[in-house]
Residue frames as a rotation matrix with the C-alpha (Angstrom) as fourth column:
SER 1
0.523 -0.835 -0.171 154.86
0.365 0.401 -0.840 96.38
0.770 0.377 0.514 114.85
HIS 2
0.871 -0.296 -0.393 157.69
0.378 -0.107 0.919 96.85
-0.314 -0.949 0.019 117.24
ASN 3
0.623 -0.780 -0.062 161.04
-0.747 -0.570 -0.342 98.81
0.231 0.260 -0.938 117.41
GLU 4
0.070 -0.721 -0.689 164.36
-0.202 0.666 -0.718 96.90
0.977 0.189 -0.099 117.52
ASP 5
-0.793 -0.465 0.393 164.33
-0.455 0.024 -0.890 97.23
0.405 -0.885 -0.231 121.29
GLY 6
-0.764 0.545 -0.347 160.95
0.589 0.807 -0.029 95.55
0.264 -0.227 -0.938 121.58
SER 7
-0.611 0.570 -0.549 158.92
0.221 -0.543 -0.810 98.60
-0.760 -0.617 0.206 122.32
GLU 8
0.247 0.875 0.417 155.69
0.782 0.074 -0.619 99.42
-0.572 0.479 -0.666 120.55
ARG 9
-0.837 -0.368 0.405 155.97
0.543 -0.650 0.532 101.69
0.068 0.665 0.744 117.48
ALA 10
-0.482 0.673 -0.561 153.68
-0.107 -0.681 -0.725 104.66
-0.870 -0.289 0.400 117.52
HIS 11
-0.661 0.335 0.671 150.74
0.750 0.319 0.579 104.37
-0.020 0.887 -0.462 114.91
THR 12
-0.668 0.580 -0.466 148.51
-0.353 -0.798 -0.488 107.04
-0.655 -0.161 0.738 113.62
GLY 13
-0.816 0.555 0.161 145.08
0.534 0.619 0.575 106.22
0.220 0.555 -0.802 112.27
MET 14
-0.732 0.658 0.174 141.51
-0.676 -0.734 -0.069 107.06
0.082 -0.168 0.982 112.24
ALA 15
-0.828 0.558 -0.050 138.60
0.558 0.830 0.013 105.03
0.049 -0.017 -0.999 113.35
GLU 16
-0.720 0.676 0.155 134.99
-0.631 -0.732 0.259 105.81
0.288 0.089 0.953 112.83
ASP 17
-0.756 0.500 0.423 131.93
0.025 0.668 -0.744 104.29
-0.654 -0.551 -0.518 114.75
ILE 18
-0.715 0.565 -0.411 129.41
-0.604 -0.204 0.771 103.25
0.352 0.799 0.487 112.05
THR 19
-0.933 0.359 0.038 127.34
0.288 0.804 -0.521 101.21
-0.217 -0.475 -0.853 114.49
GLN 20
-0.256 0.897 -0.361 124.32
-0.126 -0.402 -0.907 103.52
-0.958 -0.187 0.216 113.92
GLU 21
-0.212 0.127 -0.969 124.69
-0.948 -0.267 0.173 103.31
-0.236 0.955 0.177 110.20
LYS 22
-0.862 -0.122 -0.491 124.63
-0.275 0.927 0.253 99.53
0.425 0.354 -0.833 110.28
LEU 23
-0.832 0.503 0.234 121.63
-0.079 0.310 -0.947 99.28
-0.549 -0.807 -0.218 112.62
PRO 24
0.045 0.905 -0.423 118.91
-0.819 -0.208 -0.534 100.05
-0.572 0.370 0.732 110.04
GLY 25
-0.127 -0.138 -0.982 120.20
-0.832 0.554 0.030 97.33
0.540 0.821 -0.185 107.62
ARG 26
-0.958 -0.224 -0.179 120.46
-0.092 0.832 -0.547 94.83
0.271 -0.507 -0.818 110.44
ARG 27
-0.574 0.811 0.112 116.91
-0.290 -0.073 -0.954 95.67
-0.765 -0.581 0.278 111.54
LEU 28
0.176 0.558 -0.811 115.61
-0.973 -0.029 -0.231 95.35
-0.152 0.829 0.538 108.04
ARG 29
-0.552 -0.351 -0.757 117.21
-0.549 0.836 0.012 91.84
0.628 0.422 -0.654 107.65
GLN 30
-0.979 0.197 0.052 115.76
0.072 0.571 -0.818 90.78
-0.191 -0.797 -0.574 110.97
SER 31
-0.211 0.962 -0.173 112.32
-0.577 -0.265 -0.772 91.99
-0.789 -0.063 0.611 109.92
GLU 32
-0.004 0.163 -0.987 112.63
-0.972 0.230 0.041 90.32
0.233 0.960 0.158 106.56
GLU 33
-0.813 -0.395 -0.429 113.70
-0.286 0.911 -0.297 87.11
0.508 -0.118 -0.853 108.26
LYS 34
-0.714 0.663 0.225 110.62
-0.119 0.202 -0.972 87.22
-0.690 -0.721 -0.066 110.66
TYR 35
0.089 0.788 -0.609 108.30
-0.886 -0.216 -0.410 87.90
-0.455 0.576 0.679 107.63
ARG 36
-0.211 -0.191 -0.959 109.91
-0.843 0.532 0.079 85.06
0.495 0.825 -0.273 105.63
THR 37
-0.995 -0.070 -0.073 109.57
-0.021 0.848 -0.530 82.57
0.099 -0.526 -0.845 108.56
LEU 38
-0.302 0.953 -0.007 105.81
-0.397 -0.133 -0.908 83.66
-0.867 -0.272 0.419 109.07
PHE 39
0.082 0.442 -0.893 105.20
-0.973 -0.157 -0.167 83.41
-0.214 0.883 0.418 105.34
GLU 40
-0.382 -0.358 -0.852 106.72
-0.663 0.748 -0.017 79.98
0.644 0.558 -0.523 105.02
SER 41
-0.979 -0.091 -0.185 105.29
0.060 0.734 -0.676 78.42
0.197 -0.673 -0.713 108.18
ILE 42
-0.404 0.915 0.019 101.61
-0.778 -0.332 -0.534 79.51
-0.482 -0.231 0.845 108.20
ASP 43
-0.691 0.222 0.688 99.19
0.316 0.949 0.011 76.71
-0.650 0.225 -0.725 107.36
GLN 44
0.530 0.811 -0.249 96.94
0.179 -0.394 -0.902 79.10
-0.829 0.434 -0.354 105.34
GLY 45
0.069 -0.466 0.882 97.62
0.981 0.191 0.024 79.53
-0.179 0.864 0.470 101.74
PHE 46
0.327 0.007 -0.945 98.90
0.073 -0.997 0.018 82.95
-0.942 -0.074 -0.327 100.55
CYS 47
-0.092 -0.413 0.906 99.37
0.977 0.141 0.163 84.24
-0.195 0.900 0.390 97.08
LEU 48
-0.064 0.022 -0.998 100.19
-0.089 -0.996 -0.016 87.61
-0.994 0.088 0.066 95.55
PHE 49
-0.235 -0.055 0.970 98.96
0.868 0.438 0.236 88.03
-0.438 0.897 -0.055 91.93
GLU 50
-0.793 -0.085 -0.603 98.70
-0.146 -0.935 0.323 90.49
-0.591 0.345 0.729 89.24
MET 51
0.266 0.957 0.114 95.26
0.120 0.085 -0.989 91.07
-0.957 0.277 -0.093 87.53
ILE 52
-0.912 -0.347 0.221 95.08
0.247 -0.033 0.968 90.77
-0.328 0.937 0.116 83.76
TYR 53
-0.028 0.913 -0.407 92.33
-0.012 -0.408 -0.913 92.81
-1.000 -0.021 0.022 82.10
GLU 54
-0.849 -0.077 0.522 90.91
0.517 0.079 0.852 92.56
-0.106 0.994 -0.027 78.55
ASP 55
-0.395 0.655 0.644 88.60
0.256 -0.595 0.762 95.46
0.882 0.466 0.067 77.47
GLY 56
-0.352 0.142 0.925 88.39
-0.675 -0.724 -0.146 96.68
0.649 -0.675 0.351 81.03
ARG 57
0.705 0.678 0.209 87.20
-0.644 0.488 0.590 93.30
0.298 -0.550 0.780 82.40
PRO 58
-0.098 -0.740 0.666 89.21
-0.862 0.398 0.315 91.00
-0.498 -0.543 -0.676 84.69
ARG 59
0.649 0.312 -0.694 90.07
-0.686 0.634 -0.356 87.91
0.329 0.708 0.625 82.56
ASP 60
0.558 -0.501 -0.661 92.99
0.455 0.851 -0.261 86.22
0.694 -0.155 0.703 84.34
TYR 61
0.798 -0.436 0.416 95.71
-0.601 -0.613 0.513 86.74
0.031 -0.659 -0.751 86.93
ARG 62
0.435 -0.792 -0.429 99.32
-0.026 0.466 -0.885 85.87
0.900 0.396 0.182 87.10
PHE 63
0.937 -0.037 -0.347 100.83
0.346 0.229 0.910 84.52
0.045 -0.973 0.227 90.31
LEU 64
0.504 -0.784 0.362 103.85
-0.397 -0.583 -0.709 86.56
0.767 0.213 -0.605 91.54
GLU 65
-0.626 -0.713 0.315 104.48
-0.613 0.201 -0.764 84.98
0.481 -0.672 -0.563 94.83
VAL 66
0.473 0.829 -0.299 103.08
-0.392 0.501 0.771 81.97
0.789 -0.248 0.562 96.82
ASN 67
-0.029 -0.469 0.882 103.81
-0.996 0.084 0.012 80.38
-0.080 -0.879 -0.470 100.15
PRO 68
-0.895 -0.375 -0.243 104.41
-0.408 0.908 0.100 76.69
0.183 0.189 -0.965 100.68
ALA 69
-0.534 0.794 0.291 100.84
0.138 0.422 -0.896 76.11
-0.834 -0.438 -0.335 102.02
PHE 70
-0.170 0.496 -0.851 99.56
-0.847 -0.515 -0.131 77.38
-0.504 0.699 0.508 98.67
GLY 71
-0.561 -0.108 -0.820 100.25
-0.707 0.578 0.408 74.18
0.430 0.809 -0.401 96.85
ARG 72
-0.965 0.243 -0.097 98.82
0.251 0.757 -0.603 72.06
-0.073 -0.606 -0.792 99.81
GLN 73
-0.488 0.797 -0.355 95.66
-0.078 -0.445 -0.892 74.23
-0.869 -0.408 0.280 99.83
THR 74
0.221 0.511 -0.831 95.08
-0.819 -0.364 -0.443 74.43
-0.529 0.779 0.338 96.08
GLY 75
0.431 -0.142 0.891 96.80
0.374 0.927 -0.033 71.29
-0.821 0.347 0.453 94.62
LEU 76
0.975 -0.192 0.111 98.44
0.021 -0.417 -0.909 73.72
0.220 0.888 -0.403 92.07
VAL 77
0.443 -0.886 -0.135 102.22
0.551 0.150 0.821 73.51
-0.707 -0.438 0.554 91.65
ASN 78
-0.570 -0.769 0.290 104.86
0.757 -0.355 0.548 75.64
-0.318 0.532 0.785 90.09
ALA 79
0.440 0.874 0.205 102.37
0.882 -0.379 -0.281 78.54
-0.168 0.304 -0.938 90.04
VAL 80
0.232 -0.327 -0.916 104.77
0.140 -0.921 0.364 81.54
-0.963 -0.212 -0.168 90.24
GLY 81
-0.657 -0.556 -0.509 104.99
-0.305 -0.422 0.854 83.25
-0.689 0.716 0.108 86.90
ARG 82
-0.878 0.462 0.129 102.03
0.392 0.535 0.748 81.36
0.276 0.707 -0.651 85.46
THR 83
-0.550 0.808 0.212 98.32
-0.778 -0.588 0.221 82.47
0.303 -0.043 0.952 85.17
ILE 84
-0.405 0.594 0.696 95.38
-0.436 0.543 -0.717 80.76
-0.804 -0.594 0.039 86.83
ARG 85
0.624 0.607 -0.492 93.91
-0.727 0.219 -0.651 80.10
-0.288 0.764 0.578 83.28
GLU 86
-0.007 -0.671 -0.742 97.14
-0.772 0.475 -0.422 78.12
0.635 0.570 -0.521 82.43
LEU 87
-0.919 -0.280 0.277 96.94
-0.394 0.619 -0.679 76.09
0.019 -0.734 -0.679 85.79
ALA 88
-0.558 0.809 0.185 93.10
0.430 0.473 -0.769 75.69
-0.709 -0.350 -0.612 85.92
PRO 89
-0.971 0.097 0.217 91.52
0.163 -0.393 0.905 76.60
0.173 0.914 0.366 82.43
ALA 90
-0.174 0.984 0.040 87.88
0.544 0.062 0.837 76.10
0.821 0.167 -0.546 83.63
HIS 91
-0.733 -0.121 -0.669 88.33
0.657 -0.379 -0.652 78.41
-0.175 -0.918 0.357 86.59
GLU 92
0.222 0.961 0.167 84.99
0.975 -0.222 -0.018 80.31
0.020 0.167 -0.986 87.02
GLN 93
-0.181 -0.161 0.970 84.68
0.537 -0.843 -0.040 83.94
0.824 0.514 0.239 85.91
ASP 94
0.794 0.607 0.007 83.29
0.263 -0.355 0.897 84.81
0.548 -0.711 -0.441 89.40
TRP 95
0.447 -0.735 -0.510 86.74
0.806 0.083 0.586 84.51
-0.389 -0.673 0.629 90.86
TYR 96
-0.496 -0.656 0.568 88.16
0.848 -0.506 0.156 87.12
0.185 0.560 0.808 88.30
ASP 97
0.204 0.680 0.704 85.19
0.303 -0.728 0.615 89.47
0.931 0.088 -0.355 89.03
ILE 98
0.884 0.179 -0.431 85.53
0.452 -0.093 0.887 89.24
0.119 -0.979 -0.163 92.74
TYR 99
0.136 -0.923 -0.361 89.31
0.865 -0.067 0.498 89.93
-0.483 -0.380 0.789 92.58
GLY 100
-0.477 -0.234 0.847 88.95
0.726 -0.649 0.229 92.66
0.496 0.724 0.479 89.99
GLU 101
0.495 0.760 0.421 86.47
0.290 -0.602 0.744 94.39
0.819 -0.246 -0.518 92.27
VAL 102
0.723 -0.389 -0.571 88.90
0.621 0.002 0.784 94.18
-0.303 -0.921 0.243 95.26
GLU 103
-0.312 -0.910 0.273 91.63
0.924 -0.223 0.311 95.61
-0.223 0.349 0.910 93.00
ARG 104
-0.192 0.328 0.925 89.48
0.648 -0.666 0.370 98.33
0.737 0.671 -0.085 91.65
THR 105
0.681 0.650 0.336 87.84
0.130 -0.559 0.819 99.58
0.720 -0.514 -0.466 94.93
GLY 106
-0.441 -0.870 0.220 90.76
-0.255 -0.113 -0.960 98.76
0.860 -0.480 -0.172 97.33
GLU 107
0.263 0.626 0.734 88.14
-0.947 0.020 0.321 97.34
0.186 -0.780 0.598 99.63
PRO 108
-0.847 -0.531 0.017 89.24
-0.526 0.834 -0.164 94.11
0.073 -0.148 -0.986 101.23
LEU 109
0.195 0.941 -0.277 86.79
-0.898 0.285 0.335 91.17
0.394 0.183 0.901 101.00
ARG 110
-0.778 -0.276 0.564 86.20
-0.507 0.806 -0.305 87.98
-0.370 -0.523 -0.768 102.98
PHE 111
0.094 0.862 -0.498 84.31
-0.995 0.092 -0.030 85.34
0.020 0.499 0.867 101.30
VAL 112
-0.449 -0.286 0.847 83.55
-0.261 0.948 0.182 81.57
-0.855 -0.139 -0.500 101.00
ARG 113
0.392 0.415 -0.821 83.28
-0.889 -0.059 -0.455 80.07
-0.238 0.908 0.346 97.55
ARG 114
0.405 -0.275 0.872 83.71
0.207 0.957 0.205 76.86
-0.891 0.098 0.444 95.65
ALA 115
-0.108 -0.565 -0.818 86.24
-0.920 -0.255 0.297 76.66
-0.376 0.785 -0.493 92.98
GLU 116
0.758 0.576 0.305 84.76
-0.397 0.780 -0.485 73.93
-0.517 0.246 0.820 90.78
ALA 117
0.704 -0.560 -0.437 87.89
-0.437 0.143 -0.888 73.83
0.560 0.816 -0.144 88.53
LEU 118
-0.439 -0.880 0.183 89.98
-0.712 0.216 -0.668 72.87
0.549 -0.423 -0.721 91.51
ASP 119
0.142 0.653 -0.744 87.21
0.138 0.732 0.668 70.72
0.980 -0.197 0.014 93.12
ARG 120
-0.531 -0.311 -0.788 87.66
0.823 0.030 -0.567 72.57
0.200 -0.950 0.240 96.47
ASP 121
0.681 0.699 0.218 85.90
0.505 -0.664 0.551 75.11
0.530 -0.266 -0.805 98.75
PHE 122
-0.418 -0.908 0.017 87.75
0.719 -0.342 -0.605 78.06
0.555 -0.241 0.796 100.04
ASP 123
0.783 0.415 -0.463 87.40
0.592 -0.726 0.351 80.70
-0.190 -0.549 -0.814 102.77
VAL 124
-0.055 -0.716 0.696 89.29
0.912 -0.320 -0.257 83.62
0.406 0.621 0.671 101.32
TYR 125
0.581 0.116 -0.806 90.40
0.409 -0.897 0.166 87.05
-0.703 -0.426 -0.569 102.60
ALA 126
0.099 -0.499 0.861 91.48
0.989 -0.046 -0.140 89.21
0.109 0.865 0.489 99.55
PHE 127
0.597 0.048 -0.801 93.00
0.300 -0.939 0.168 92.71
-0.744 -0.340 -0.575 99.56
ARG 128
0.929 -0.332 0.166 94.59
-0.041 -0.535 -0.844 95.19
0.368 0.777 -0.510 97.14
ALA 129
0.607 -0.767 -0.209 98.33
0.532 0.197 0.824 94.88
-0.590 -0.611 0.527 97.37
GLY 130
-0.003 -0.509 0.861 99.37
0.986 -0.144 -0.081 96.97
0.166 0.848 0.503 94.49
THR 131
-0.434 -0.045 -0.900 99.97
0.214 -0.975 -0.055 100.79
-0.875 -0.217 0.433 94.03
GLU 132
0.506 0.581 -0.637 98.57
-0.409 -0.489 -0.771 102.94
-0.759 0.651 -0.010 91.23
GLY 133
0.318 -0.324 -0.891 99.37
-0.946 -0.051 -0.320 101.24
0.058 0.945 -0.323 87.96
ALA 134
-0.824 -0.533 -0.194 100.21
-0.476 0.836 -0.273 97.88
0.308 -0.132 -0.942 89.56
PRO 135
0.174 0.972 0.158 96.88
-0.872 0.078 0.484 95.94
0.458 -0.222 0.861 89.65
ARG 136
-0.655 -0.501 -0.566 97.87
-0.200 0.837 -0.509 93.52
0.729 -0.220 -0.648 92.35
VAL 137
0.503 0.738 0.449 95.72
-0.714 0.063 0.697 91.55
0.486 -0.671 0.559 94.81
ALA 138
-0.790 -0.612 -0.033 96.87
-0.473 0.645 -0.600 89.26
0.389 -0.459 -0.799 97.62
ALA 139
0.427 0.902 -0.054 94.74
-0.636 0.342 0.692 86.53
0.643 -0.262 0.720 99.05
LEU 140
-0.800 -0.382 0.463 95.01
-0.598 0.441 -0.669 84.57
0.051 -0.812 -0.581 102.35
PHE 141
0.142 0.947 -0.289 92.92
-0.901 0.245 0.358 81.49
0.410 0.209 0.888 102.27
ALA 142
-0.646 -0.281 0.710 92.09
-0.565 0.801 -0.197 77.95
-0.513 -0.528 -0.676 103.50
ASP 143
-0.630 0.385 -0.675 90.78
-0.319 0.664 0.676 74.90
0.708 0.641 -0.295 101.81
ILE 144
-0.611 0.449 0.652 87.49
-0.734 -0.014 -0.679 74.20
-0.296 -0.894 0.338 103.67
THR 145
-0.255 0.501 -0.827 86.23
-0.686 0.509 0.519 71.35
0.682 0.700 0.214 101.47
ASP 146
-0.642 0.004 -0.767 86.33
0.338 0.899 -0.278 68.68
0.688 -0.438 -0.579 104.25
ARG 147
-0.910 0.344 -0.233 84.67
0.083 -0.399 -0.913 70.94
-0.407 -0.850 0.334 106.75
ARG 148
-0.465 0.715 -0.522 81.96
-0.881 -0.433 0.191 71.75
-0.089 0.549 0.831 104.15
ARG 149
-0.315 0.296 -0.902 81.36
-0.427 0.804 0.413 68.10
0.848 0.515 -0.127 103.54
MET 150
-0.820 0.018 -0.572 81.12
0.485 0.551 -0.679 67.19
0.302 -0.834 -0.461 107.15
GLU 151
-0.780 0.596 -0.190 78.55
-0.309 -0.632 -0.711 70.03
-0.544 -0.496 0.677 107.71
GLU 152
-0.266 0.675 -0.688 76.46
-0.880 0.122 0.459 68.75
0.394 0.728 0.562 104.73
ALA 153
-0.578 0.033 -0.815 76.60
0.077 0.997 -0.014 65.26
0.812 -0.070 -0.579 106.23
LEU 154
-0.929 0.188 -0.318 75.50
0.312 -0.065 -0.948 66.48
-0.199 -0.980 0.001 109.58
LEU 155
-0.571 0.766 -0.295 72.57
-0.717 -0.641 -0.274 68.43
-0.399 0.056 0.915 107.99
ARG 156
-0.330 0.518 -0.790 71.51
-0.551 0.573 0.606 65.27
0.766 0.635 0.096 105.91
ALA 157
-0.699 0.059 -0.712 71.57
0.453 0.808 -0.378 63.09
0.553 -0.587 -0.592 109.12
ASP 158
-0.914 0.340 -0.221 69.59
0.001 -0.544 -0.839 65.79
-0.405 -0.767 0.497 111.01
ARG 159
-0.355 0.791 -0.499 66.93
-0.929 -0.242 0.279 65.89
0.100 0.563 0.821 108.07
ARG 160
-0.393 0.165 -0.905 66.75
-0.173 0.953 0.249 62.05
0.903 0.254 -0.346 108.16
LYS 161
-0.876 0.139 -0.462 66.12
0.482 0.296 -0.825 62.10
0.023 -0.945 -0.326 111.94
ASP 162
-0.713 0.638 -0.293 63.53
-0.486 -0.749 -0.450 64.71
-0.506 -0.178 0.844 111.60
GLU 163
-0.353 0.564 -0.747 61.81
-0.791 0.245 0.560 62.66
0.499 0.789 0.359 108.72
PHE 164
-0.591 -0.013 -0.806 62.03
0.236 0.953 -0.188 59.49
0.771 -0.301 -0.560 110.90
LEU 165
-0.914 0.235 -0.331 60.49
0.287 -0.202 -0.937 61.28
-0.287 -0.951 0.117 113.93
ALA 166
-0.631 0.660 -0.407 57.79
-0.742 -0.666 0.071 62.76
-0.224 0.347 0.911 111.72
THR 167
-0.195 0.515 -0.834 56.64
-0.591 0.617 0.519 59.21
0.782 0.595 0.184 110.60
């Protein structure tokens, strides 16, 4: 504001530089945005789930988080908050046992396995993602059904060629 003669009035105040206090929050948001972009754009399926045990044995798991590729890779929709038994009741016990072992030991595991209930083959990397008392496992995976079928067709063709050459 100004005095009647147009000169600037004196103001008193205090300013504090809070740039350094704002930086950690900004860095965290940028880091979260990078993670979210990666999470949503990778073509591999990703899921985070909580193991469900009965009498000490792994019996089911509930999906806590999935990426967009999860549905394309599994054919499962609206999985978050639901269990695999709700989505695929015939899902094989081997899957629960493998994930239960990963959760129990904390040892990550890479494996290739068929999921008959989903009629798909998967290449999976599973790892423990929980802390004590939070039985969580995360899995990064790819549907390799088409690749497996192609490999089988090539093997059959190779066997037929060998049989033909043998006669």
